[in-house]
C-alpha positions as CSV (number, residue, x, y, z in Angstrom):
1,M,54.1,-13.8,14.4
2,R,51.7,-16.4,12.9
3,N,49.8,-16.4,16.2
4,L,49.4,-12.6,16.0
5,T,48.2,-12.8,12.4
6,F,45.7,-15.6,13.3
7,R,44.3,-13.6,16.2
8,F,44.0,-10.4,14.1
9,G,42.3,-12.4,11.3
10,F,40.0,-14.1,13.8
11,A,39.1,-10.7,15.4
12,C,38.3,-9.1,12.0
13,S,36.2,-12.1,11.1
14,L,34.3,-11.9,14.3
15,F,33.8,-8.2,13.9
16,F,32.3,-8.6,10.4
17,V,30.0,-11.4,11.4
18,T,28.8,-9.3,14.3
19,L,28.3,-6.3,12.0
20,L,26.4,-8.3,9.4
21,S,24.2,-10.1,11.9
22,G,23.3,-7.1,14.1
23,S,24.0,-3.7,12.7
24,V,22.9,-4.4,9.2
25,K,19.6,-5.8,10.4
26,G,19.1,-2.6,12.4
27,L,19.8,-0.5,9.3
28,I,17.4,-2.6,7.2
29,A,14.7,-2.2,9.8
30,Q,15.2,1.6,9.9
31,T,15.2,2.0,6.1
32,P,11.7,3.2,5.1
33,R,10.0,1.0,2.5
34,V,7.6,2.3,-0.1
35,Q,4.1,1.1,-0.4
36,T,2.3,1.1,-3.7
37,A,-1.2,1.0,-5.0
38,R,-2.7,1.2,-8.5
39,V,-6.1,2.6,-9.4
40,E,-7.6,2.3,-12.9
41,I,-10.3,4.7,-14.1
42,T,-12.7,2.8,-16.3
43,R,-16.3,3.3,-17.6
44,Q,-17.5,1.8,-14.3
45,G,-15.4,4.2,-12.1
46,Y,-12.4,3.6,-10.0
47,K,-11.0,0.1,-9.7
48,P,-10.5,-0.6,-6.9
49,V,-12.8,2.0,-5.4
50,S,-10.9,1.8,-2.1
51,F,-7.4,0.8,-0.9
52,E,-5.4,0.8,2.3
53,L,-2.0,2.4,3.1
54,K,0.0,2.4,6.3
55,R,0.5,5.6,8.2
56,G,4.1,7.0,8.2
57,V,5.3,4.9,5.2
58,P,6.0,6.7,1.9
59,A,3.4,5.8,-0.7
60,R,3.4,5.8,-4.5
61,V,-0.1,5.6,-5.9
62,T,-0.5,5.1,-9.7
63,F,-3.6,6.3,-11.4
64,V,-4.3,5.2,-15.0
65,R,-7.3,6.6,-17.0
66,T,-8.3,3.9,-19.5
67,T,-11.5,5.6,-20.9
68,N,-12.7,8.9,-22.2
69,A,-16.3,8.1,-21.3
70,T,-16.2,9.6,-17.8
71,C,-15.5,13.0,-16.3
72,A,-12.4,11.8,-14.5
73,K,-9.8,13.7,-16.5
74,E,-8.0,14.6,-13.3
75,I,-7.5,13.1,-9.8
76,V,-7.9,15.2,-6.6
77,L,-6.9,14.1,-3.1
78,P,-8.2,17.1,-1.2
79,D,-6.9,16.1,2.3
80,F,-3.4,15.9,0.8
81,N,-3.6,19.0,-1.3
82,I,-3.0,17.0,-4.5
83,R,-4.5,17.6,-7.9
84,R,-3.1,16.0,-11.1
85,A,-4.3,15.8,-14.7
86,L,-4.9,12.2,-15.9
87,P,-3.9,11.8,-19.6
88,L,-5.6,8.9,-21.4
89,N,-3.7,5.6,-21.0
90,R,-0.7,7.2,-19.2
91,P,0.2,6.3,-15.7
92,V,0.3,9.2,-13.2
93,V,2.3,8.4,-10.1
94,I,1.5,10.4,-7.0
95,S,4.0,10.2,-4.2
96,F,3.2,11.2,-0.6
97,T,3.5,10.0,3.0
98,P,0.2,9.6,4.9
99,T,0.8,10.9,8.4
100,E,-2.6,10.4,10.0
101,K,-4.9,7.4,10.3
102,G,-8.4,7.7,8.8
103,E,-10.5,7.5,5.7
104,F,-9.8,10.0,3.0
105,T,-11.6,10.6,-0.3
106,F,-10.2,10.9,-3.7
107,V,-12.4,12.4,-6.5
108,C,-12.4,13.4,-10.1
109,G,-12.0,17.1,-10.9
110,M,-15.8,17.6,-11.0
111,N,-16.3,15.8,-7.6
112,M,-18.7,13.3,-9.2
113,M,-16.6,10.1,-9.0
114,R,-15.4,9.1,-5.6
115,G,-13.0,6.6,-4.1
116,Q,-11.6,6.0,-0.7
117,L,-8.1,5.8,0.7
118,I,-7.9,4.1,4.2
119,V,-4.8,4.8,6.2
120,Q,-4.1,2.3,9.0
C-alpha cells in the first residue's frame, strides 16, 4: 500500500512540475500584454512629439493637458477614429489595438498641433 501511495504521489508531483514548467509558460506567452505611453500637452506642444507602439498589442495611451495656452483642448487620432476632450490637468486614457504598421498622426481638434505615432 505504501508503494502505491508513493507512486501516486510521485506521479502527481511529476505532473505538476511538468504543468508548471511547460503549460504555464505557454499560457503566459499567449496572454497579450498591454503597452503604454504618456503624452503631455504643454505650451511647447506634445511631449514627446512622437512615440512607438507594437502592432497587434493592446495599447493604453494617456494624454494630459497641462496648459490652457494652446488650442489642444481635445485629441484626435483620425486613422483610429478617435476623438476625446482633454480637460485641464486630468489624464485621458485612450485604449486601442494598432493593427497595421506605419506612421500615424495625432492632432489637436483644430488640426494645428501635430504628433506622430509609429507602429512597428
